[in-house]
N, C-alpha and C positions, 0 to 999 in steps of 0.2 A: 456275143454282146456287141451292140452298136457303140463303138467307142466315142463317136461324136455326141451321141445322145447322153451317155454317161457323163462326158466332160461338161456338157451344158448344165446338166442337173447338179453336178457337184459344185460347179462355180456358183450357180444360183443359190444353192443352200449355204455355201460358205459366205457369200456376200450378205445374205439375209441375216446370218449370225453375226455379221460385222467383223469377220476374221480375215486376216491376211493368210497367205499360204503358209507362212512360218507358224502362225498361231494354230492353224489346223494341223500342221505337222506335229506340233507339241502335244495337242490334245488327243490326236489319233495314234501317234506312233508311226505313221506313214511318212516317209521322207518328203522334204520339200520338193525335191526334183521329181519324185514319182507323182506327186500331186500336180505339178506343172505339166508333166507329160500326159496325165489323164485328162486334165482340163483342155489341153490343146488338141487332143485326139491323136497324139503321136504314139501313145501306148495302146496297142491294139488288144492285148489280152491282159485284163485286170484280174488279179487273183481274188477269189471270194473272201479270203481273210482280210485283204486290204479294203475291199468294199464294205465288209462288216465293220471294220474298225472306223472307217470314215463315216458310215451311217450312224454308228453309236455316238461318235463325237458330235455330230451335227443334229442328233435327235430326230433323224428320219429313218425310214426303212430302206433296206436294200432294194426292195421293189420300186421305191421312189427313184433311186439312183439309176436303175436299169430301165425304167420306163414300163414296168409290168402293170402297175395300177397306182392310182392316186391315193395311197394310204401311208400312214406313218406309224411308228411304234417307238415310244408311246404315241397314242393316237391324237396328238395335238399339234396341228399346223395352223389352223385358222387364226387370223388376226381380225378381231371384231371390235372396232373402236367407234367412239361417239364424238361427233362435232356438234356443239351447240353454237348457233350463229345468231347474231342480232342485226345484221345488215347484209345487203346484197354483196357489198364489197368484201365483207368477211368471208362469205360463202365462196365467192369466186376466187379469192386469193388462196384460201386453204385447199379447196378442191383442185385448183390448178397446180399447186405445189405437189399435192398427193399424186396427181396423174403424171406430172413430169418425172417424178421418181420412178414410177412404173415404166414409163417410156424408156428411161435410161437403162432399165433392167430387161427390156424386151418382153414385158409382161402383156397379157391380154387386158385391155382396158374397157370398162363398161360404166356408163352413167345411167341410172334409173331414177328419174325425177319427173316432176310436172313440167309441162312444156315451157313455161316461163323460166324455170331454173335451168332447163336444158339449153335454152337459147343464151342465157347468161353465161353458162359454162363454155358453150361453144365459142362465144365471142371472146371470152377471156383466154381461151387456149390458142386462138389464132390458127396458124398453119398446123399446129399439132392436133387440132380437132379431127383431122382425117384419120388419126390412129385410134380414135375412140368410137365405140358403138354407143349410140344414144337410144334409150328405150323409155317410152312414156310410162310413168309409174301407175297410172290407172289401169293399164293393161297388164303390166308385170305383176302388180300386187292385187290380183283379183281375189285371192284367198290365201291364208297362210300356207296351206298345203301346196297350192300352185306355185307360190313364190319359192318355197323350199325345194320343190322338184325342179323348178327352173334353174336355181343356182347349182343344184347337183349336176344337172345336165350340162350346164355351161362349163363347170369345172372339169367334168369328164371329157368333154369335147376339146377343151383347151389342152388338157394333159395329153390326150391321144394324138393331137395334131403336132405335138413337139414343143409347144410352149410350156414352161415349167411353173408358171404362176398366173393367177387371175387377180385383178385389182378392180374394185367396184366402189363407186360413190352412189349411195342409194338413199332415197327419202321416201318414207311411207306415205301413201295417199290417204291421210287421215281426215282431210276436210270433208265434211258432210257425212261422216260415218256416225252410226249410233253409238251410244255408250258401250253396248255389248260388243260391237265390232271393234271399237278402240281397245277394249280389254283383251279381245282375242289377238290383236296385233301386238299388244304389250307382251303377252305370253309367247307369241311367236319370236319376238326378239330374244327372249330368254332361251327358248328351245333351239334357236340357231346355234348356240354354243355347244349343244350336244349333237344336233343333226348334221352339222357341217364341220365338226371338230377335226376330222382327218383331211379336210379339203385344203389343198395348197392355194389359199386365197387370202387376200386382205380386203376387208370391207369397212369403208368409212360410212357410217350411218349419220345423216345430217338431220338436225331438228331445229326448226325456226322458233326461237323463244318469243318472237313477237306475236305469233298467232296461236301457239299451243298452250293449253292450261298448265299451270305450274306442277300439277300432280303427274301429268304426262312426262314432263321434263325430268321430274324426280324419278319416275320409273325407268326412264331411259338411262339414267345414271346407274340404276341398280341392275340393268340387264346387259351392260356393255363392260367387258373386262378392262378396256382401255379408253382413255380420253385424249383427243387431239387438241393440242395447244400450238400456237405459232412456234415452229421450229422443233417441236418435240412431241412424243407420245408418251403418256404416263399411265401407270396403273390406276384404275378408279378405286378410290377409297370407299365408295358406296356400293361397289359391285357385290351381288349375291349370287352364289352358285345356283344353277337352275333347280337343283333338288331342294334348295331352300326357298328361292323366290316363288316357285310354282306351287308350293304347299302352304304359302301364307294365305290366310283368309283375307279376301279383299272386299271392299265395299260393293254391295249389289246394285 
């Protein structure tokens, strides 16, 4: 086992859980000193029993810790949150804070938005923009299947290259779409919670309440488990599980 890879994965999962080494030791039964040695790479041989205990405590798989594949057991890693913004300043401020947190954690950073929003975010990030990949939403969101496969490939490439997490700010290209197309993208947002559930990624989906119909904003609240607010992320009280949302009869 590559001890440095395990150490980086363990630290990433621990920090994402918001735990100190002492807290992880308490929940896993693995000593604080052992955890410190694993994270630093000083411990070359990590017992399977220790890996299993750490993985169970952190709600990830042993495969995730050793770098075998980007899966989890139970299969829920994805963070899928909604930001509703009403001004360019609100978008820039929230997205910049979101990206800064990922930069501190050495995550892969991606922004997928219209060119105007990409320019806004690039300016707000300043020198940190060099750490972010910028993609035009009209290309990335060609179809729901293309977008899903694009995110899957992105996460796999990131994981296999040694980075432990992917962080995305994304805005669907809904302008000029037909009613049927918008409906397909609404369903896509719900399906993401299933299709990417085991992906080690956090996605902030941004919606401009100035230009989108109220029913689209309402559906966004129903398809995102979390909502971004200044300084915090909270569970969405409007969220519907995909098996519930996708079976609802919707206006034709």
